[in-house]
VEXGU-17105 format. One record per residue: residue number from 1; x, y, z of N, C-alpha, C, O, CB in turn. Coordinates in steps of 0.2 Angstrom, whole numbers, plus 5000, padded with zeros to 4 digits. Atoms other than C-alpha are relative to their C-alpha. Glycine has a CB too. Layout:
<rs>
num | n.px | n.py | n.pz | ca.px | ca.py | ca.pz | c.px | c.py | c.pz | o.px | o.py | o.pz | cb.px | cb.py | cb.pz
NUM | X | Y | Z | X | Y | Z | X | Y | Z | X | Y | Z | X | Y | Z $
...
</rs>
This chain:
<rs>
num | n.px | n.py | n.pz | ca.px | ca.py | ca.pz | c.px | c.py | c.pz | o.px | o.py | o.pz | cb.px | cb.py | cb.pz
1 | 4994 | 5003 | 5000 | 4785 | 5072 | 5017 | 4999 | 4992 | 5000 | 5003 | 4989 | 4996 | 5004 | 5002 | 5006 $
2 | 5002 | 5007 | 5000 | 4778 | 5054 | 5021 | 4998 | 4998 | 4993 | 5000 | 4993 | 4991 | 4995 | 4998 | 5005 $
3 | 5002 | 5002 | 5006 | 4769 | 5054 | 5005 | 5005 | 5000 | 4994 | 5005 | 4995 | 4990 | 4994 | 5005 | 4998 $
4 | 4995 | 5000 | 5005 | 4784 | 5058 | 4995 | 5005 | 4994 | 5001 | 5007 | 4991 | 4996 | 5005 | 5007 | 5001 $
5 | 4996 | 5006 | 4999 | 4794 | 5044 | 5003 | 4996 | 4994 | 4998 | 4999 | 4989 | 4995 | 5001 | 4999 | 5008 $
6 | 5004 | 5006 | 5002 | 4780 | 5032 | 5000 | 5000 | 5000 | 4992 | 5001 | 4994 | 4989 | 4993 | 5000 | 5002 $
7 | 5000 | 4999 | 5008 | 4779 | 5038 | 4981 | 5007 | 4997 | 4998 | 5007 | 4994 | 4993 | 4999 | 5007 | 4998 $
8 | 4993 | 5002 | 5002 | 4798 | 5036 | 4980 | 5001 | 4992 | 5001 | 5004 | 4989 | 4996 | 5005 | 5003 | 5004 $
9 | 4999 | 5007 | 4999 | 4797 | 5018 | 4987 | 4996 | 4996 | 4995 | 4999 | 4991 | 4992 | 4998 | 4998 | 5007 $
10 | 5004 | 5003 | 5005 | 4783 | 5013 | 4975 | 5003 | 5000 | 4994 | 5004 | 4995 | 4990 | 4993 | 5003 | 5000 $
11 | 4997 | 4999 | 5007 | 4792 | 5020 | 4960 | 5007 | 4996 | 5000 | 5008 | 4992 | 4995 | 5002 | 5007 | 4999 $
12 | 4993 | 5004 | 4999 | 4809 | 5012 | 4966 | 4998 | 4992 | 4999 | 5002 | 4989 | 4995 | 5003 | 5001 | 5006 $
13 | 5002 | 5007 | 5000 | 4800 | 4995 | 4968 | 4998 | 4998 | 4993 | 5000 | 4993 | 4990 | 4995 | 4998 | 5005 $
14 | 5002 | 5001 | 5007 | 4792 | 4996 | 4951 | 5006 | 4999 | 4995 | 5006 | 4995 | 4990 | 4995 | 5005 | 4998 $
15 | 4995 | 5001 | 5005 | 4808 | 4999 | 4942 | 5005 | 4994 | 5002 | 5007 | 4991 | 4997 | 5005 | 5007 | 5001 $
16 | 4996 | 5006 | 4998 | 4817 | 4985 | 4952 | 4997 | 4994 | 4997 | 5000 | 4989 | 4995 | 5000 | 4999 | 5007 $
17 | 5003 | 5006 | 5003 | 4804 | 4973 | 4945 | 5001 | 5000 | 4993 | 5001 | 4994 | 4990 | 4992 | 5000 | 5002 $
18 | 4999 | 4999 | 5007 | 4807 | 4979 | 4927 | 5007 | 4998 | 4998 | 5008 | 4997 | 4992 | 4998 | 5006 | 4998 $
19 | 4993 | 5001 | 5002 | 4826 | 4975 | 4928 | 5000 | 4993 | 4997 | 4998 | 4988 | 5000 | 5004 | 5001 | 5006 $
20 | 4998 | 5007 | 5003 | 4832 | 4961 | 4917 | 5004 | 4996 | 5005 | 5009 | 4998 | 5007 | 5003 | 5001 | 4993 $
21 | 4996 | 5005 | 4995 | 4838 | 4946 | 4927 | 5005 | 4996 | 4995 | 5003 | 4994 | 4990 | 4995 | 4995 | 5003 $
22 | 4995 | 5003 | 5004 | 4854 | 4939 | 4920 | 5004 | 4995 | 5004 | 5006 | 4997 | 5010 | 5005 | 5006 | 4997 $
23 | 4997 | 5005 | 4997 | 4862 | 4923 | 4925 | 5004 | 4996 | 4995 | 5002 | 4994 | 4990 | 4996 | 4996 | 5004 $
24 | 4996 | 5004 | 5004 | 4876 | 4912 | 4919 | 5001 | 4993 | 5004 | 5003 | 4993 | 5010 | 5007 | 5002 | 4998 $
25 | 5000 | 5007 | 4997 | 4874 | 4893 | 4924 | 5006 | 4996 | 4998 | 5006 | 4995 | 4992 | 4993 | 4997 | 4999 $
26 | 4993 | 5003 | 5002 | 4891 | 4885 | 4924 | 5000 | 4992 | 5002 | 5000 | 4990 | 5008 | 5005 | 5003 | 5004 $
27 | 5000 | 5007 | 5000 | 4891 | 4866 | 4921 | 5007 | 4997 | 5000 | 5010 | 4998 | 4994 | 4996 | 4997 | 4995 $
28 | 4993 | 5003 | 5000 | 4908 | 4858 | 4926 | 5000 | 4993 | 5003 | 5005 | 4990 | 5004 | 5005 | 5004 | 5004 $
29 | 5001 | 5006 | 4997 | 4901 | 4842 | 4934 | 4999 | 4994 | 4995 | 4997 | 4995 | 4989 | 4994 | 5000 | 5005 $
30 | 5001 | 5006 | 5005 | 4901 | 4824 | 4926 | 4994 | 4996 | 5002 | 4993 | 4991 | 4998 | 5006 | 4996 | 5001 $
31 | 5005 | 5004 | 4998 | 4886 | 4817 | 4935 | 4994 | 5002 | 4995 | 4991 | 5007 | 4996 | 4998 | 5001 | 5007 $
32 | 5005 | 4999 | 5005 | 4873 | 4816 | 4920 | 4993 | 5001 | 5003 | 4990 | 5006 | 5001 | 5000 | 4995 | 4995 $
33 | 5007 | 4999 | 4997 | 4858 | 4814 | 4931 | 5000 | 5007 | 5004 | 4994 | 5010 | 5003 | 4999 | 4995 | 5006 $
34 | 5000 | 4993 | 4997 | 4863 | 4830 | 4941 | 4999 | 5005 | 4995 | 4996 | 5010 | 4996 | 5007 | 5001 | 5004 $
35 | 5000 | 4995 | 5005 | 4866 | 4840 | 4925 | 4993 | 5000 | 4997 | 4990 | 5006 | 4996 | 5005 | 4998 | 4994 $
36 | 5007 | 5000 | 5002 | 4849 | 4835 | 4919 | 4995 | 5003 | 5005 | 4990 | 5007 | 5003 | 4997 | 4992 | 4998 $
37 | 5004 | 4997 | 4995 | 4841 | 4840 | 4935 | 5001 | 5007 | 5000 | 4996 | 5011 | 5000 | 5001 | 4997 | 5007 $
38 | 4999 | 4993 | 5000 | 4849 | 4857 | 4935 | 4997 | 5003 | 4994 | 4994 | 5009 | 4994 | 5008 | 5001 | 5000 $
39 | 5003 | 4997 | 5006 | 4844 | 4860 | 4917 | 4992 | 5000 | 5000 | 4989 | 5005 | 4998 | 5002 | 4995 | 4994 $
40 | 5007 | 4999 | 4999 | 4826 | 4856 | 4921 | 4998 | 5006 | 5005 | 4993 | 5009 | 5004 | 4997 | 4993 | 5003 $
41 | 5001 | 4994 | 4996 | 4827 | 4869 | 4935 | 5001 | 5006 | 4997 | 4997 | 5011 | 4998 | 5004 | 4999 | 5006 $
42 | 4999 | 4994 | 5004 | 4834 | 4882 | 4923 | 4993 | 5001 | 4996 | 4991 | 5007 | 4995 | 5006 | 4999 | 4995 $
43 | 5006 | 5000 | 5004 | 4819 | 4878 | 4912 | 4994 | 5003 | 5004 | 4990 | 5007 | 5002 | 4998 | 4993 | 4997 $
44 | 5006 | 4998 | 4995 | 4806 | 4880 | 4927 | 5001 | 5007 | 5002 | 4996 | 5011 | 5002 | 5000 | 4995 | 5006 $
45 | 4998 | 4993 | 4999 | 4815 | 4896 | 4931 | 4998 | 5005 | 4994 | 4994 | 5010 | 4995 | 5007 | 5001 | 5002 $
46 | 5002 | 4996 | 5005 | 4813 | 4903 | 4914 | 4992 | 5000 | 4999 | 4990 | 5005 | 4997 | 5003 | 4997 | 4993 $
47 | 5007 | 5000 | 5001 | 4795 | 4897 | 4913 | 4996 | 5005 | 5005 | 4992 | 5008 | 5003 | 4997 | 4993 | 5001 $
48 | 5003 | 4996 | 4995 | 4791 | 4906 | 4929 | 5001 | 5008 | 4998 | 4996 | 5012 | 4999 | 5004 | 4999 | 5007 $
49 | 4999 | 4993 | 5002 | 4799 | 4922 | 4923 | 4996 | 5002 | 4994 | 4993 | 5008 | 4994 | 5007 | 5001 | 4998 $
50 | 5005 | 4999 | 5005 | 4789 | 4921 | 4907 | 4993 | 5001 | 5002 | 4990 | 5006 | 5000 | 5000 | 4994 | 4995 $
51 | 5007 | 4999 | 4997 | 4773 | 4919 | 4917 | 4999 | 5007 | 5003 | 4994 | 5010 | 5003 | 4998 | 4994 | 5004 $
52 | 5001 | 4994 | 4997 | 4777 | 4934 | 4927 | 5001 | 5006 | 4996 | 5001 | 5012 | 4998 | 5006 | 5000 | 5006 $
53 | 4999 | 4995 | 5004 | 4781 | 4944 | 4912 | 5007 | 5004 | 5001 | 5008 | 5010 | 4999 | 4995 | 5005 | 5000 $
54 | 4994 | 4997 | 4999 | 4799 | 4947 | 4917 | 5005 | 4999 | 4995 | 5005 | 4993 | 4992 | 5003 | 4998 | 5007 $
55 | 4995 | 5001 | 5005 | 4814 | 4949 | 4906 | 5006 | 4997 | 5003 | 5007 | 4998 | 5009 | 5002 | 5007 | 4997 $
56 | 4994 | 5003 | 4997 | 4829 | 4938 | 4908 | 5005 | 4998 | 4994 | 5003 | 4998 | 4988 | 4998 | 4993 | 5003 $
57 | 4995 | 5002 | 5005 | 4845 | 4933 | 4899 | 5004 | 4994 | 5004 | 5007 | 4996 | 5009 | 5004 | 5006 | 4997 $
58 | 4996 | 5005 | 4997 | 4852 | 4916 | 4903 | 5005 | 4997 | 4995 | 5004 | 4997 | 4989 | 4995 | 4994 | 5002 $
59 | 4995 | 5004 | 5004 | 4868 | 4907 | 4897 | 5002 | 4994 | 5004 | 5003 | 4994 | 5010 | 5006 | 5005 | 4999 $
60 | 4997 | 5006 | 4997 | 4874 | 4890 | 4901 | 5007 | 4999 | 4997 | 5008 | 4998 | 4991 | 4995 | 4993 | 4998 $
61 | 4993 | 5001 | 5002 | 4893 | 4887 | 4900 | 5001 | 4993 | 5002 | 4999 | 4990 | 5007 | 5005 | 5005 | 5003 $
62 | 4999 | 5007 | 4999 | 4899 | 4869 | 4898 | 5008 | 4999 | 4999 | 5011 | 5001 | 4994 | 4996 | 4996 | 4995 $
63 | 4993 | 5001 | 5000 | 4917 | 4864 | 4902 | 5002 | 4994 | 5005 | 4997 | 4991 | 5008 | 5004 | 5006 | 5002 $
64 | 4997 | 5005 | 4996 | 4928 | 4851 | 4912 | 4996 | 4994 | 5000 | 4995 | 4991 | 4994 | 4999 | 5003 | 5008 $
65 | 5003 | 5007 | 5000 | 4919 | 4835 | 4917 | 4993 | 5000 | 4997 | 4990 | 4995 | 4995 | 4999 | 4997 | 5007 $
66 | 5006 | 5000 | 5003 | 4903 | 4841 | 4909 | 5000 | 5000 | 4993 | 4995 | 4999 | 4989 | 4996 | 5007 | 5002 $
67 | 4999 | 4999 | 5007 | 4910 | 4843 | 4892 | 4997 | 4994 | 4995 | 4995 | 4995 | 4990 | 5007 | 5001 | 4998 $
68 | 5003 | 5006 | 5005 | 4904 | 4825 | 4885 | 4993 | 5002 | 4998 | 4991 | 4999 | 4993 | 5001 | 4994 | 5004 $
69 | 5007 | 4999 | 5002 | 4886 | 4832 | 4885 | 5000 | 5004 | 4993 | 4994 | 5004 | 4990 | 4997 | 5004 | 5005 $
70 | 5001 | 4996 | 5007 | 4890 | 4842 | 4869 | 5003 | 4996 | 4994 | 5002 | 4998 | 4989 | 5005 | 5006 | 5000 $
71 | 4998 | 5005 | 5006 | 4897 | 4827 | 4859 | 4995 | 4998 | 4995 | 4990 | 4996 | 4997 | 5003 | 4994 | 5003 $
72 | 5005 | 5001 | 5005 | 4888 | 4826 | 4843 | 4999 | 4992 | 4998 | 4994 | 4990 | 4997 | 5001 | 5004 | 4994 $
73 | 5000 | 5007 | 5001 | 4893 | 4808 | 4840 | 4999 | 4995 | 5006 | 5003 | 4994 | 5009 | 5007 | 4998 | 4997 $
74 | 5003 | 5004 | 4994 | 4883 | 4798 | 4852 | 5003 | 4993 | 5000 | 5002 | 4989 | 5005 | 4993 | 5000 | 5001 $
75 | 4997 | 5006 | 5000 | 4891 | 4782 | 4846 | 5006 | 4999 | 5004 | 5008 | 4993 | 5005 | 5001 | 4998 | 4993 $
76 | 4994 | 5000 | 4996 | 4906 | 4786 | 4856 | 4999 | 4997 | 5007 | 5004 | 4995 | 5011 | 5004 | 5007 | 5001 $
77 | 5002 | 5002 | 4993 | 4897 | 4781 | 4872 | 4997 | 4994 | 5000 | 4994 | 4991 | 4995 | 4995 | 5006 | 5003 $
78 | 5004 | 5006 | 4999 | 4890 | 4765 | 4879 | 4992 | 5002 | 5000 | 4991 | 5008 | 5001 | 5001 | 4997 | 5007 $
79 | 5007 | 4999 | 5002 | 4871 | 4764 | 4875 | 4997 | 5004 | 5006 | 4993 | 5009 | 5005 | 4996 | 4994 | 4999 $
80 | 5004 | 4997 | 4994 | 4865 | 4769 | 4893 | 5002 | 5008 | 5000 | 4998 | 5012 | 5001 | 5002 | 4997 | 5006 $
81 | 4998 | 4993 | 5000 | 4876 | 4785 | 4893 | 4998 | 5004 | 4994 | 4997 | 5010 | 4995 | 5008 | 5000 | 5001 $
82 | 5002 | 4997 | 5006 | 4872 | 4789 | 4875 | 4993 | 5002 | 5001 | 4991 | 5008 | 4999 | 5000 | 4995 | 4994 $
83 | 5007 | 4998 | 4999 | 4853 | 4789 | 4880 | 5000 | 5007 | 5004 | 4996 | 5011 | 5003 | 4996 | 4995 | 5003 $
84 | 5000 | 4994 | 4996 | 4857 | 4801 | 4894 | 5003 | 5006 | 4997 | 5000 | 5012 | 4998 | 5004 | 4999 | 5007 $
85 | 4997 | 4994 | 5003 | 4868 | 4813 | 4884 | 4995 | 5002 | 4995 | 4994 | 5008 | 4994 | 5007 | 4998 | 4996 $
86 | 5006 | 4998 | 5005 | 4854 | 4813 | 4870 | 4995 | 5004 | 5003 | 4992 | 5009 | 5001 | 4998 | 4994 | 4996 $
87 | 5006 | 4996 | 4996 | 4841 | 4818 | 4883 | 5002 | 5006 | 5002 | 4999 | 5011 | 5002 | 4998 | 4995 | 5006 $
88 | 4998 | 4994 | 4998 | 4852 | 4831 | 4890 | 5001 | 5005 | 4994 | 4999 | 5011 | 4995 | 5007 | 4999 | 5003 $
89 | 5000 | 4996 | 5005 | 4855 | 4838 | 4873 | 4993 | 5002 | 4998 | 4993 | 5008 | 4995 | 5003 | 4996 | 4994 $
90 | 5007 | 4998 | 5001 | 4836 | 4838 | 4870 | 4998 | 5006 | 5005 | 4995 | 5011 | 5003 | 4995 | 4994 | 5000 $
91 | 5001 | 4995 | 4995 | 4835 | 4848 | 4886 | 5003 | 5007 | 4998 | 5000 | 5012 | 4998 | 5002 | 4998 | 5007 $
92 | 4996 | 4994 | 5002 | 4848 | 4861 | 4880 | 4997 | 5003 | 4994 | 4996 | 5009 | 4993 | 5008 | 4998 | 4999 $
93 | 5003 | 4998 | 5006 | 4840 | 4862 | 4863 | 4993 | 5004 | 5002 | 4992 | 5009 | 4999 | 4998 | 4994 | 4995 $
94 | 5006 | 4997 | 4998 | 4823 | 4866 | 4871 | 5002 | 5007 | 5004 | 4998 | 5012 | 5002 | 4996 | 4996 | 5005 $
95 | 4999 | 4994 | 4997 | 4831 | 4879 | 4882 | 5002 | 5006 | 4995 | 5000 | 5011 | 4996 | 5006 | 4999 | 5005 $
96 | 4998 | 4996 | 5005 | 4839 | 4887 | 4867 | 4994 | 5002 | 4996 | 4994 | 5008 | 4995 | 5006 | 4997 | 4996 $
97 | 5006 | 4999 | 5005 | 4824 | 4886 | 4855 | 4994 | 5004 | 5003 | 4991 | 5008 | 5000 | 4998 | 4994 | 4997 $
98 | 5006 | 4997 | 4997 | 4810 | 4890 | 4867 | 5001 | 5005 | 5005 | 4996 | 5010 | 5006 | 4996 | 4994 | 5004 $
99 | 4999 | 4995 | 4995 | 4818 | 4901 | 4880 | 5006 | 5004 | 4999 | 5008 | 5008 | 5003 | 5001 | 4996 | 5007 $
100 | 4995 | 4996 | 5002 | 4832 | 4909 | 4871 | 5006 | 5000 | 5004 | 5010 | 5005 | 5005 | 4998 | 5007 | 4999 $
101 | 4995 | 5001 | 4995 | 4845 | 4902 | 4883 | 5007 | 4999 | 4995 | 5006 | 4994 | 4991 | 4999 | 4994 | 5005 $
102 | 4994 | 5001 | 5004 | 4863 | 4903 | 4875 | 5004 | 4994 | 5004 | 5004 | 4994 | 5010 | 5005 | 5006 | 5000 $
103 | 4996 | 5006 | 4997 | 4873 | 4887 | 4877 | 5007 | 5000 | 4997 | 5008 | 5001 | 4991 | 4996 | 4993 | 4997 $
104 | 4993 | 4999 | 5002 | 4892 | 4889 | 4876 | 5005 | 4994 | 5003 | 5005 | 4993 | 5009 | 5003 | 5007 | 5002 $
105 | 4995 | 5005 | 4998 | 4905 | 4875 | 4876 | 5007 | 5002 | 4999 | 5009 | 5006 | 4995 | 4999 | 4993 | 4996 $
106 | 4993 | 4998 | 5000 | 4923 | 4877 | 4880 | 5004 | 4996 | 4995 | 5005 | 4990 | 4996 | 5003 | 5000 | 5007 $
107 | 4996 | 5004 | 5005 | 4935 | 4873 | 4866 | 5006 | 4997 | 5003 | 5008 | 4991 | 5001 | 5003 | 5006 | 4995 $
108 | 4995 | 5004 | 4997 | 4949 | 4869 | 4878 | 4998 | 4994 | 5003 | 5001 | 4988 | 5002 | 5003 | 5005 | 5006 $
109 | 5003 | 5006 | 4997 | 4938 | 4856 | 4887 | 4999 | 4995 | 4994 | 5000 | 4989 | 4995 | 4994 | 5001 | 5004 $
110 | 5002 | 5004 | 5005 | 4932 | 4850 | 4870 | 5007 | 4996 | 4997 | 5006 | 4990 | 4995 | 4997 | 5004 | 4994 $
111 | 4994 | 5003 | 5002 | 4950 | 4847 | 4864 | 5003 | 4995 | 5004 | 5005 | 4990 | 5002 | 5005 | 5006 | 4999 $
112 | 4998 | 5005 | 4995 | 4955 | 4838 | 4880 | 4996 | 4994 | 5000 | 4998 | 4988 | 5001 | 5000 | 5003 | 5007 $
113 | 5005 | 5006 | 5000 | 4939 | 4827 | 4879 | 5000 | 4997 | 4993 | 4996 | 4992 | 4992 | 4994 | 5003 | 5002 $
114 | 5001 | 5003 | 5007 | 4942 | 4824 | 4860 | 4993 | 5000 | 4997 | 4991 | 4995 | 4994 | 5003 | 4993 | 5000 $
115 | 5007 | 4999 | 5003 | 4925 | 4830 | 4856 | 5000 | 5002 | 4992 | 5004 | 5006 | 4990 | 4996 | 5006 | 5004 $
116 | 4999 | 4999 | 5008 | 4923 | 4828 | 4837 | 4995 | 5005 | 4997 | 4997 | 5008 | 4992 | 4998 | 4993 | 4997 $
117 | 5005 | 4995 | 5003 | 4908 | 4840 | 4834 | 4995 | 5001 | 5005 | 4994 | 4997 | 5010 | 4998 | 4998 | 4994 $
118 | 5005 | 4999 | 4996 | 4894 | 4848 | 4843 | 4993 | 5001 | 4996 | 4994 | 5003 | 4990 | 5002 | 5007 | 5004 $
119 | 5007 | 4999 | 5003 | 4875 | 4850 | 4839 | 5000 | 5008 | 4998 | 5004 | 5012 | 5001 | 4994 | 4999 | 5004 $
120 | 5000 | 4993 | 5003 | 4872 | 4866 | 4829 | 4997 | 5005 | 5004 | 4999 | 5011 | 5003 | 4996 | 5000 | 4994 $
121 | 5002 | 4995 | 4996 | 4863 | 4875 | 4843 | 5005 | 5002 | 5006 | 5003 | 5006 | 5010 | 4993 | 4998 | 5003 $
122 | 4994 | 4998 | 4995 | 4879 | 4875 | 4854 | 5005 | 5004 | 4997 | 5008 | 5002 | 4992 | 5002 | 4993 | 5003 $
123 | 4995 | 4995 | 5002 | 4891 | 4889 | 4852 | 5007 | 4997 | 5004 | 5006 | 4996 | 5010 | 4999 | 5007 | 5002 $
124 | 4994 | 5001 | 4997 | 4909 | 4885 | 4855 | 5004 | 5007 | 5002 | 5004 | 5011 | 4997 | 5005 | 4995 | 4996 $
125 | 4996 | 4994 | 4998 | 4920 | 4898 | 4864 | 5007 | 4997 | 5002 | 5008 | 4992 | 5004 | 4997 | 5004 | 5007 $
126 | 4993 | 5002 | 4999 | 4939 | 4898 | 4865 | 5002 | 4997 | 5007 | 5005 | 4992 | 5008 | 5005 | 5005 | 4998 $
127 | 4998 | 5001 | 4993 | 4940 | 4898 | 4884 | 4994 | 5002 | 5005 | 4992 | 5008 | 5005 | 5006 | 5004 | 5003 $
128 | 5006 | 4999 | 4997 | 4924 | 4896 | 4895 | 5001 | 5005 | 5007 | 4997 | 5008 | 5009 | 4997 | 4994 | 5002 $
129 | 4998 | 4995 | 4994 | 4933 | 4905 | 4910 | 5000 | 5007 | 4998 | 4997 | 5011 | 5002 | 5006 | 4998 | 5003 $
130 | 5000 | 4993 | 5002 | 4935 | 4920 | 4900 | 4993 | 5002 | 4999 | 4991 | 5008 | 5000 | 5004 | 5001 | 4993 $
131 | 5007 | 4999 | 5001 | 4917 | 4919 | 4895 | 4996 | 5002 | 5006 | 4993 | 5006 | 5007 | 4996 | 4995 | 4996 $
132 | 5003 | 4999 | 4994 | 4912 | 4918 | 4913 | 5002 | 5006 | 5003 | 4998 | 5010 | 5006 | 5002 | 4994 | 5005 $
133 | 4998 | 4994 | 4998 | 4922 | 4932 | 4918 | 4997 | 5006 | 4997 | 4995 | 5011 | 5000 | 5008 | 5001 | 5000 $
134 | 5004 | 4995 | 5004 | 4915 | 4943 | 4904 | 4993 | 5001 | 5002 | 4991 | 5007 | 5003 | 5001 | 4999 | 4993 $
135 | 5007 | 4999 | 4998 | 4898 | 4939 | 4909 | 4999 | 5002 | 5007 | 4994 | 5007 | 5008 | 4996 | 4993 | 4999 $
136 | 5001 | 4997 | 4993 | 4900 | 4942 | 4927 | 5002 | 5007 | 5000 | 4998 | 5011 | 5004 | 5005 | 4996 | 5005 $
137 | 4999 | 4992 | 5001 | 4908 | 4959 | 4923 | 4995 | 5004 | 4997 | 4994 | 5010 | 4998 | 5007 | 5001 | 4997 $
138 | 5006 | 4997 | 5003 | 4893 | 4963 | 4913 | 4993 | 4999 | 5004 | 4988 | 5001 | 5001 | 4999 | 4998 | 4993 $
139 | 5006 | 5000 | 4996 | 4881 | 4960 | 4927 | 4996 | 4993 | 5001 | 4991 | 4993 | 5004 | 4995 | 5004 | 4998 $
140 | 5003 | 5007 | 4999 | 4877 | 4941 | 4926 | 5002 | 4997 | 5006 | 5007 | 4997 | 5009 | 5002 | 4995 | 4994 $
141 | 4999 | 5004 | 4994 | 4875 | 4931 | 4942 | 5003 | 4994 | 4998 | 5001 | 4990 | 4993 | 4993 | 4999 | 5004 $
142 | 4996 | 5006 | 5001 | 4886 | 4916 | 4943 | 4996 | 4994 | 5004 | 4995 | 4995 | 5010 | 5007 | 5000 | 5002 $
143 | 5004 | 5005 | 4997 | 4876 | 4900 | 4946 | 5004 | 4993 | 4998 | 5003 | 4991 | 4993 | 4992 | 5000 | 4998 $
144 | 4997 | 5006 | 5002 | 4887 | 4884 | 4947 | 4995 | 4994 | 5001 | 4990 | 4994 | 5005 | 5006 | 4999 | 5005 $
145 | 5004 | 5006 | 5000 | 4879 | 4867 | 4944 | 5003 | 4996 | 5007 | 5000 | 4991 | 5008 | 5001 | 4995 | 4994 $
</rs>
């Protein structure tokens, strides 16, 4: 009986390790330094999971005060802010291209922020709250910035 319980525990643990990890990272803050720091942590997390051979699916949603980071026309910003936004966009591109992280910007927030266009690696969604709800309902952990 003990052997059967031990075998069950080992098999259960091995299946738990194989489960895909799913998270939606929600950016609604306007502090660009904080956003950049959070994006670097998402990258480190993805790198760790790759090293461990674990499957994951990550999504970054962008709305509210965070929406300026998706603006394609960096000339709209003062030079210092433009450099920060450009760097954040490079972080997002790296997450998308190297770690297959989906990046989704809210159309409602874009319209309110008068965002003229987004880089090609950023997907626009009609309403990021609906996207968040759908992702959470399909098993994604909610991780706010």
